[in-house]
N, C-alpha and C positions, 0 to 999 in steps of 0.2 A: 440298515440292513434287516435287523428285523423287524424296523417299524415298518420298511418298504413289504418285506414281505405278512404281516399279519395284514398289511392292509388291501394285499391280492387275495389274498385268501377271504377276506368277507366280502370282497369291495363284491368277490367273482363269483360267493357262495347266491348272492344278492343279488345280480345282476343275471346267471343264468337261470336259477329258480322262475325269476320273471319269462325269461324264452323260454324256458320251456314248458309250461306252464299254452303260451300260443303255442308252439311246436307239434307239442300233443294233442291241442283240442283239435290244429288244421286236420293234421293230421285223421283224428276217427273224422272227423266229417272231410277227409277225402280233397281234400286244401292245400296246392304243392308246393311245398318249403323250399321255393328256389337258393337260399342260403342260413345257414345259420350262423354266428356271428358274435364272439368274446373279443370286445374290446370299436374302439374305431381307427381306422387313418389306414396306412400300409400294411398290407396280414402277414406274419412273422411267418407262419403256414396255413395247409392248408390238406383237405382231397375231400372227395366227394363219393360216397356211397347213395344210388338211386340215382331220385331228379338234386337233390339235393347237395351242398355246396357247405363241406362246416372247415368254419375258418378264425383262426387267432389273430388277431390288430396287435399295433402298439402299442397302443393308447387304454391300458384298463380303465378308460371311464364311460363303459357303457354295453350299451350289445344290441342285437338285432338282428329280430327272425321276418324275412322278408317272401312274402308269396309270389307267386305268378297270383299276372294278373290288378297284383297294387298298385295302383298310383300308372297305372301301364307300363309295370315292369313285367317282361321278358310272357307280355301281352302272343297270343298266335298266333298266325294271322283267321282270317275267311275265313270258314270251310276248314278247317283244322278244330284235331281234339283238343275243344278247350273244353274239358269235364273237368279238368282236373282245377282250373279258374280262382279266383277269391272274388272278380266277380260273379262269376255263372252261379255263388252257394249260393241254400238258400238265404238268409237275411238274418232269422236266427242263428242260423251256421255260423258266422263271420259274426255275431252280436255275442255269443260263445267262445268265439277261437280272439274275441277283440281283449274280450271282460279275463280271460283266461288267464294272461297276465295277470291283471291286480289280482286275480284271485290268492292267485301260487306264489305269490309275496304273501300277503295276510294268511294262506297255511305256511310256509317257514317258517312263518313271528311266532306261531299257536305249537308249532315241536317245539321248534328250536324254547322258547316259554317253559315249554313242559321238564324239558333235559333241563334249566335252565332252575325250576322252584328245584330243584332235587337238588340242587346241590348247597342253594343257599338258603339262609334265613329271610320268615318273610317280617318283614314292620305291619306291627299290625294302628292302628289312629289310633289308638286311646293313647289318655296324657298317662305316662311315668310320675312326673313333677312338676311342677306348675317356681316358674320361675319371682321372683320375694315383687313382688309395684305392678307383676309386670301385665298384658291389655288384660289375662287369659286367668288371671283370681281376681283384676277384676271385675268381672263377668260373670266369675258366681262356679265358671269349673275346676274340680276336685280330681285329685289323682283317681285313676278308676277309670276316670269317664270313657268311658267309647262317641266317637265325635263321627254321624250317623249322616253329615249334608252339613256341602258351605255353602250361599248365595244359593242351596236351593238344588247344587251340586253334587248324586250320592258318588259316600266317599269309602272306599274299600280296602285304600293298600294309605302309609306314611306318605309317602311319598307326593301325595294327591294335595293332600294339607298345605304341604311346601311347595309344591307349584301355584294352587289358589291363593295363596300368598306371596305366594312374586309376581305374579301377575299382577294382585291388588293395587297394587302401588301404593298402600299405605290407606286405602281408601275399610269401611267399615266390614265388618267383614259379621251374616249372620250366622248361625251354628246352630244342628238341629245334632242334640246330642242324646244319648241313652245315660241312664244310673241307675243300676237297679232295679231294671227292670222294667221303670218309664225316660217315658222320652220327653227331655223341653228342649226349649228353643232361650237361646240369646245370639245376646249384636258383640259385639268390641272393635278396636279401632289398634292396628297394628300400635306398637313401639318403634322410632327409628332406633336403632344402635349404633353408634358415632363410628365406634368401636369396630362392629364389624360391616359396616356402610350397604344395612340392607333391615326392612321394617324385620321388628319381630313378633312374634304371638307371645312369647310369653310363656313356649309346655316343653319340655324335654317325651322323649319316647326313647323308652328299652323297652318294650315289650317286639319280642319276639318270638315267630313258629316255626317249627320245624315242619315243614309237610310232608307230609304220606301218603298214599295209597291215590284212592280217589278222589279228596282231595285239592291233589297238584292239578285235575281239571279245572277244577275252579278257580286258584290261584296264577293258571297257566293265564287261564281269558284275563284276569284283574292286569295283568301283567300286560300281555295286552292292546289291552283297553288306553290301560293310561298311555302307554304308546298311541294311540289312535287322536285320543285327547291332545297330548303334548302336541302334536303334527296339524291339530289342527286349529288351537291357540295360537301357534309361533306361526303358521300362512296368515292366520287372522292378520296378525302385529305388522305382517311382510305388506300388507295390502295396504293398510294403514297406515308406513311408515313408524311407528313402532320399533322396528327396528335394526335399530345403528348397523353401519358397514361392518365394524367391525365382529356383527352375531351373524353374519352369512359366510357361507364357508363352504366352499366346492370340493374335487376329490382334491386338491391337493390340503386345504386343512382339514379333511378329513382324517389323512393320513397322518398329516404329524401333529397336528391342533388333537386331537380325541385320539385316531390310534395310538402313536407317535406316545403319548404321555398315559395315557394311560394305560400302557404298556412300562414304560422306564416307571412308573408309581403303585407297580405289581407287579414286578420282575422277576422280586423276591421269590415268589410264593406261582409257581407252575399254576396251580386251583384257581389262586384269583386272574391268572393272566387268561385260563379257560372264559369262567365264567364270564367276565366284562368281554371280550370277545365276541360271549354267544350273548349278549347285549346288547356291544355295537348293535349286531346280523339283527336281533331282533329290530330294536330302534329304527335300522335302516329299511329295514322291509318293507315295514311299517309307511315310511313314510317315499320310499318308493312307490309302494300302491296305492294310499290318496296321492300322491301327486300326478302317477299315470291318468287317474281317473276323473281329474281337472280339464274341463270340455276346452281343452284350446289345442289348436291344428294341430299335426304331427304326436301331439297324444296320442294318446286310448285311449282319453276321453272325446275330443274329440272328431278323432273318427264313430265314436261312439254313438255323439247326435247327430253324424248324418245315418246312422244304420235308426237309428228311433225317427229320422224325417221320411225316411226311406219306409219305414211298417206306419207313418201315419197317411203317407201320400199316395202307397198302392205303389208306387215303383223309385227307382234309385234315380239320384244326381245325377249332371253326366259325369263319370270318371274320374274327363281332364278337370274339368271345374273343381270339380270335390278332390283334386290332386297337384295343381295349381294352390290352393288355397293352404294343404300341408308343405307345402316345398316355401307356403311359405310362409309358417312356424318356424318350420326348419333350418331356412336361413336367420330368425330372430333367434334360434337357441342356441345355432354356431356361433351369431355375434355375442348371445349371456353368457355359456359357455366363457369367450377368451373374457370380455369385464370379469365372470367370476374368479378365472384364473389368477390373474394381473392383482386381482381385492389381497386372493389368497396369499399371493408373494408381498405383498405391502401387506399383511399382518400379519404373518411370520417374522417376516428381515425388517421392516418397518419401524 
């Protein structure tokens, strides 16, 4: 029950922030919002204020902010007052409204990270110790070295070192590091540990930093940046087929395998539970923001493509044609949701 409650809170905050972004900017540009809903499927409860219906739906797996005139929705008859129609708003107002959802996700992620870094200690990318005979020792690294970049990628947090090593799959890694104010370059090939079942660099890290004052802004940005890089690389692996079925999770998988497991591991400490839930909110918010910007029909990114084409052409594509494209995209995603749902069940009970 606690897992379910935490999942609703985490997912609810992420979804509401996204839809509220659309809602707020639409209202600011005079676009009528027909419905603002959280969840999908049958309506549990609703009320109407002004021209907007606010609804809570049964399935906690998404939400929507529907505008008048969007894909023909509630488009008024010719000759009537269509001033609040999405289609009649200026193109840059529509672009701002579409982009606002993902933007609010990134903004939420930053605010959450800002709170989180004040509650935890940060692991800096500094070599605290070396494993005897390990790859790092053979490459000439020493305790106290600060790793600046790996394979050309700038490093700010120790977690980034682990991520790059994990995705590198044992290939050679070029490292830029700093020692006594001087920069040096080296290369190493991680050793595979049968005991741990992964490739190891051969370094240990115990360098922690308590965040205070304005440092929080900088490290909050580093945390969000880590989430963005993590999401970007994960999507790349998904597209290239480097991610297995077991690595893909939908709402059910997130609830059980992420929220549930984290809660079970940290439930003895309310502070640990809070910090870990904040971290999940941050990562999910970044994921939702990036995913929605993909140029795929029915997503914000897909709508943005049509709007940018309108900017270039100087006139919009037929709303009926655009609506059909987004409808096809929606059907695709509904089918994908069913597949992901059953995949979650197989991963959990299989």
